[in-house]
C-alpha positions in Angstrom: 10.2 26.3 -24.6 9.3 29.8 -23.6 9.7 30.8 -19.9 6.8 32.4 -18.0 8.1 35.8 -17.0 5.4 36.2 -14.3 6.0 32.9 -12.4 9.4 32.4 -11.0 8.7 30.2 -8.0 8.9 26.5 -7.5 5.3 26.1 -6.6 2.3 25.8 -8.9 1.4 28.6 -11.3 -1.8 30.6 -11.1 -3.1 28.7 -14.1 -2.4 25.3 -12.4 -4.2 26.4 -9.2 -7.2 27.8 -11.1 -7.6 24.7 -13.3 -7.0 22.4 -10.3 -9.8 24.2 -8.4 -12.1 24.0 -11.5 -11.5 20.3 -11.8 -12.1 19.8 -8.1 -15.4 21.5 -8.2 -16.5 19.7 -11.4 -15.4 16.3 -10.1 -17.2 16.9 -6.8 -20.4 17.8 -8.7 -20.1 14.7 -10.9 -19.7 12.5 -7.8 -22.4 14.2 -5.9 -25.0 13.8 -8.7 -24.0 10.2 -9.2 -23.5 10.6 -12.9 -21.2 7.6 -13.1 -23.0 4.3 -13.9 -21.3 2.3 -11.1 -23.4 1.3 -8.0 -20.2 0.7 -6.0 -19.0 4.2 -6.6 -22.4 5.8 -6.1 -22.7 4.0 -2.7 -19.8 6.2 -1.3 -20.0 9.8 -0.5 -16.6 11.1 -1.6 -14.9 14.3 -0.6 -12.5 15.8 -3.1 -10.1 17.8 -1.0 -7.7 19.1 -3.6 -6.7 18.6 -7.2 -3.1 19.3 -8.3 -2.3 19.5 -12.0 1.0 19.0 -13.8 2.6 22.1 -15.4 1.2 21.1 -18.9 -2.3 20.5 -17.4 -2.4 17.0 -18.9 -2.4 15.1 -15.6 -4.6 16.0 -12.6 -4.1 14.2 -9.2 -7.2 14.3 -7.1 -6.9 13.8 -3.3 -10.1 12.1 -2.2 -11.5 10.6 1.0 -14.9 8.9 1.6 -17.0 10.6 4.1 -16.0 9.4 7.6 -12.9 7.7 6.1 -14.7 4.3 6.0 -14.3 2.1 2.9 -11.4 4.2 1.6 -9.8 1.4 -0.3 -13.1 0.3 -1.9 -13.9 3.9 -2.9 -10.4 4.4 -4.3 -10.6 1.2 -6.3 -14.0 2.3 -7.7 -12.7 5.7 -8.7 -9.7 4.1 -10.5 -12.0 1.6 -12.2 -14.3 4.4 -13.5 -11.4 6.8 -14.4 -12.2 7.0 -18.1 -15.9 7.8 -17.5 -15.0 10.4 -14.9 -12.5 12.0 -17.3 -15.1 12.2 -20.0 -17.7 13.8 -17.6 -15.2 16.3 -16.3 -13.9 17.2 -19.7 -17.5 17.7 -21.0 -18.2 20.3 -18.3 -14.9 22.2 -18.9 -13.4 24.1 -21.8 -9.8 22.9 -21.8 -7.9 22.0 -24.9 -7.0 18.6 -23.5 -9.0 16.5 -21.0 -6.5 15.8 -18.2 -5.8 12.3 -17.2 -7.2 11.8 -13.7 -5.3 10.1 -10.9 -6.7 9.4 -7.5 -4.9 9.4 -4.2 -6.2 9.1 -0.7 -6.2 12.5 1.1 -4.2 12.1 4.3 -4.6 15.8 5.3 -7.0 15.0 8.2 -4.6 12.3 9.6 -1.7 14.7 9.5 -3.9 17.4 11.3 -4.8 14.9 14.0 -1.1 13.9 14.4 -0.1 17.6 14.6 -2.9 18.4 17.1 -1.8 15.4 19.3 1.8 16.5 19.1 1.0 20.1 20.1 -1.0 18.8 23.0 2.0 17.1 24.5 3.2 18.9 27.6 6.9 19.0 26.6 6.0 20.5 23.2 3.6 23.0 24.7 6.3 24.1 27.1 8.7 24.6 24.2 6.2 26.5 22.2 5.1 28.7 25.0 8.8 29.4 25.8 8.9 28.8 29.5 12.0 30.8 30.7 12.4 28.6 33.8 12.8 25.5 31.8 16.1 24.6 30.1 14.6 21.8 28.1 15.6 19.1 30.7 13.5 17.5 33.4 14.7 18.5 36.9 14.0 15.2 38.5 16.7 14.2 41.0 
């Protein structure tokens, strides 16, 4: 197989990023318009945070979260149940050689951001980040 002489990193290629963003926008539009014939899916307002594609662009993993995070399991089950119809609708709106297989995963980015914010708000961590020269990292309680 030929090597791509312009991409030498371990991360996704420009093509993967571009196609992933195109799939994300298309999938968001399909879900927003309610094109899928499933009342359980149309009941949820779903945010598509990111789509990552495999190097051959045949598999696309969509990171999704219902608005407010409520009913995440039901929304994920509805997306997986309607995977074939969503794949057809996304492929119809795009001009790719192959319609990528869609996989759906809950987006945990917001949870990680909250954990990071909580951790950075801790007094000990804040003291380490600010680099307090008077503190040697130990509490001086005798």
